[in-house]
C-alpha positions, 0 to 999 in steps of 0.5 A: 685553286691556285694562289698567286704570289704577289710581288713585293711592294718594293718591286711594284714601286720600281716598275711604276717608276720605270713606266713614268717620267721623272721630274727632270724630264717633265721640266725639260719638255716644258722648257722646250715647249715654252721656248717654241711657243715664245718663238712663234709668238715673237714671229706673230708680233713681228709680222703684225708690226710689219703689217702696220708699217705697210698700212701706214706707208706713203701714197703710191705713185702708180695710183696717181699715174693711173688716175691721171691717165684715165682723166687725160684719156677722157678730158681733151682740155687736160691734154691741151696744157692743163693740170689736174689735182685730187686726193686719195680719199680714205686710203691716205687721209690728208694726202693730195696730188697735183699734175701738169701735162706737157706735150713732148711728141705728137704726129699732128701739125697742131703740136698737141694744142687740140688734145691730139694723140701723142707722148705727154710728160706728166709732172706729178707732186704728191704731198702727205702729212707725216709726224706733224710735217708735210712731206712732198715727192715730185716726179715726172713720167711719160704717158702715151695718150691715144 
């Protein structure tokens, strides 16, 4: 039976010290890890803030134009110089819109009095509450109604 020589305890301790991390390396690694985590949390927080701002935006003119076009395409009285009004429902609580249609150009001899196809000018007013004030936006656009 062969007897092995045991390494001295000091040599084993040195070998273990070489195989493990020092306290300084652990602290630096944790610092880098937490810096990355905080950067990611900051990005998430900013993105949530931007999403909230988008959610609380102003009413969209495109929504009103589409609604007005669909209403004018089916309602001949509206084409003959009438107006329309509505709201945005739950999408923008308290917001409302109104519009007036005027004939700009038509091929008919009746000049659009009978709801003829042609080019119409829509004067649109959108109003909505913001910070205890009523904001208002007015615009005009041209609609071709067949």
